[in-house]
TORTI-494753 format. One record per residue (C-alpha): x, y, z. Coordinates in steps of 0.5 Angstrom, whole numbers, padded with zeros to 4 digits, always signed. Example, Ala and Ser with C-alpha at 12.3 -4.5 7.8 and 13.67 -1.06 7.14 Angstrom:
BEGIN
+0025-0009+0016/+0027-0002+0014/
//
This chain:
BEGIN
+0000+0000+0000/+0003+0007-0002/+0005+0011+0004/+0005+0018+0001/-0002+0019+0000/-0004+0025+0003/-0004+0032-0001/-0001+0038+0001/-0008+0040+0002/-0010+0034+0006/-0004+0035+0011/-0006+0043+0012/-0013+0040+0014/-0010+0035+0019/-0006+0041+0022/-0012+0045+0022/-0016+0040+0025/-0012+0037+0031/-0010+0045+0032/-0018+0046+0033/-0018+0040+0037/-0013+0042+0042/-0015+0049+0043/-0022+0047+0045/-0019+0042+0050/-0015+0047+0053/-0021+0052+0054/-0024+0046+0057/-0018+0045+0062/-0018+0052+0064/-0026+0051+0067/-0027+0046+0073/-0028+0039+0071/-0031+0032+0073/-0026+0027+0073/-0028+0019+0072/-0025+0013+0072/-0025+0007+0067/-0025+0000+0068/-0018+0000+0069/-0018+0005+0074/-0014+0010+0069/-0017+0017+0069/-0022+0020+0064/-0025+0027+0063/-0031+0029+0058/-0025+0033+0054/-0023+0026+0052/-0029+0024+0049/-0031+0031+0046/-0024+0031+0043/-0024+0024+0040/-0031+0025+0037/-0029+0032+0034/-0023+0029+0030/-0027+0023+0028/-0033+0027+0025/-0028+0032+0022/-0024+0027+0019/-0029+0022+0017/-0033+0028+0013/-0027+0029+0009/-0024+0022+0008/-0029+0015+0007/-0026+0008+0008/-0022+0010+0013/-0021+0005+0019/-0021+0009+0026/-0017+0006+0032/-0019+0011+0038/-0017+0010+0045/-0024+0012+0048/-0028+0007+0044/-0024+0001+0044/-0027-0006+0044/-0026-0013+0042/-0028-0012+0035/-0023-0006+0034/-0017-0008+0029/-0012-0005+0025/-0013-0007+0018/-0008-0009+0013/-0011-0006+0007/-0014+0000+0009/-0012+0007+0012/-0012+0007+0019/-0013+0013+0024/-0010+0012+0031/-0013+0017+0036/-0011+0019+0043/-0015+0025+0044/-0012+0027+0050/-0005+0024+0051/-0003+0025+0059/-0010+0026+0061/-0007+0025+0068/-0003+0032+0067/-0009+0035+0064/-0014+0033+0070/-0009+0037+0074/-0009+0043+0070/-0002+0042+0068/+0000+0043+0061/+0004+0037+0059/-0001+0033+0055/-0003+0033+0047/-0007+0031+0042/-0004+0025+0038/-0007+0023+0031/-0003+0017+0028/-0004+0015+0020/-0002+0008+0018/-0002+0005+0011/-0004-0002+0013/+0001-0004+0018/+0006+0002+0017/+0007+0009+0020/+0005+0014+0015/+0004+0021+0018/+0004+0024+0025/+0000+0030+0028/+0002+0031+0035/-0001+0038+0038/+0001+0040+0045/-0003+0047+0046/+0000+0048+0053/+0007+0048+0051/+0005+0051+0044/+0008+0045+0040/+0006+0043+0034/+0009+0036+0031/+0007+0034+0024/+0010+0030+0018/+0009+0031+0011/+0011+0026+0005/+0018+0026+0007/+0020+0030+0013/+0018+0032+0020/+0016+0039+0023/+0016+0043+0029/+0011+0049+0029/+0012+0049+0021/+0020+0049+0021/+0023+0043+0019/+0026+0038+0024/+0032+0034+0024/+0035+0030+0030/+0042+0031+0032/+0046+0024+0032/+0051+0027+0037/+0048+0029+0043/+0054+0029+0048/+0052+0025+0055/+0054+0029+0061/+0050+0032+0067/+0045+0037+0063/+0043+0031+0058/+0036+0029+0059/+0032+0022+0058/+0025+0022+0059/+0021+0015+0062/+0014+0014+0063/+0011+0012+0069/+0009+0005+0068/+0017+0003+0068/+0018-0002+0072/+0025-0007+0073/+0029-0002+0070/+0036+0001+0073/+0039+0008+0070/+0046+0008+0068/+0046+0016+0066/+0050+0022+0069/+0044+0027+0066/+0037+0028+0068/+0031+0023+0068/+0025+0027+0067/+0017+0025+0066/+0013+0030+0064/+0006+0025+0063/+0005+0024+0056/+0008+0019+0052/+0007+0022+0045/+0010+0029+0047/+0016+0025+0051/+0017+0021+0044/+0016+0027+0039/+0021+0031+0044/+0027+0026+0042/+0027+0029+0035/+0028+0036+0038/+0034+0034+0041/+0038+0040+0038/+0034+0045+0043/+0033+0041+0049/+0039+0036+0050/+0034+0030+0050/+0038+0023+0048/+0032+0018+0049/+0025+0016+0052/+0023+0010+0054/+0016+0007+0055/+0011+0002+0054/+0003+0003+0054/-0001+0002+0048/-0001+0004+0040/-0005+0010+0040/+0000+0013+0045/+0006+0012+0040/+0002+0013+0033/+0003+0020+0032/+0010+0021+0035/+0013+0015+0031/+0012+0018+0024/+0015+0025+0027/+0021+0021+0030/+0023+0017+0024/+0022+0022+0019/+0026+0027+0023/+0032+0022+0023/+0031+0019+0029/+0029+0011+0031/+0025+0007+0035/+0027+0000+0038/+0025-0005+0043/+0030-0005+0049/+0032-0012+0047/+0034-0009+0040/+0028-0012+0036/+0024-0008+0031/+0017-0005+0033/+0012-0010+0029/+0006-0007+0029/+0002-0013+0026/+0004-0016+0033/+0002-0010+0037/-0005-0010+0033/-0006-0018+0035/-0004-0016+0042/-0010-0012+0044/-0006-0006+0041/-0001-0007+0047/+0007-0006+0046/+0011-0012+0047/+0016-0009+0051/+0019-0003+0053/+0020+0001+0047/+0026+0007+0046/+0025+0013+0042/+0032+0016+0041/+0037+0020+0036/+0044+0018+0038/+0047+0014+0032/+0049+0008+0036/+0043+0004+0040/+0048+0001+0045/+0049+0008+0047/+0041+0007+0049/+0042+0000+0052/+0048+0002+0056/+0043+0007+0060/+0037+0003+0061/+0039-0003+0065/+0034-0009+0067/+0034-0011+0074/+0037-0018+0074/
//
């Protein structure tokens, strides 16, 4: 299946749609909000549902035949289609941060051609960061984004890690940080020329990563499982959309640099 199928006008549509969704969610965040618990006890708010519905309605009104995978309406029948365009939505990635009235959350839309990442749109209105891709490149706030493969590792170098990390010991002289949003963490690895960020390690579900993956890859970064194996999206789709192992988004040229930082406890 062709991976470069969106026109320039289509790219603009997705940018404007994701920005509109994020800006509306930011207005909602500034108000008092009710916080609910899902069956797994994770937090959800009305903004998650409103944002998801807005995105699916807008996208489906322009494109027909797309398959939607959305965090807030996943069921046993949800599946990633190998023969269709898959739109994978995390309406508020970082809902816990959102519910705490903190800015570290984003709206994430990943577009896969079958099982292959094709386009990503990740917008953090609270941080004024809009990541997106076109048919060949990644961008941050409209400027082309390219990783620096030579980030020095010293006391002011950063790594990010997600809250679900267990059994991993860090061997690192710099700063380890957790902002609370997988997609935002991951996209920021592509912006290391400014933020001195070397890598992000996390696990979670496909919708948490889907918007960020094309941004990282088209900026020249990489994503692998901690054990060194490639990410297999077919297997993830058959695993209830859950990643098989800890995944690492990174921008250094040598993956062994990363494995030297994240050590599994024996």
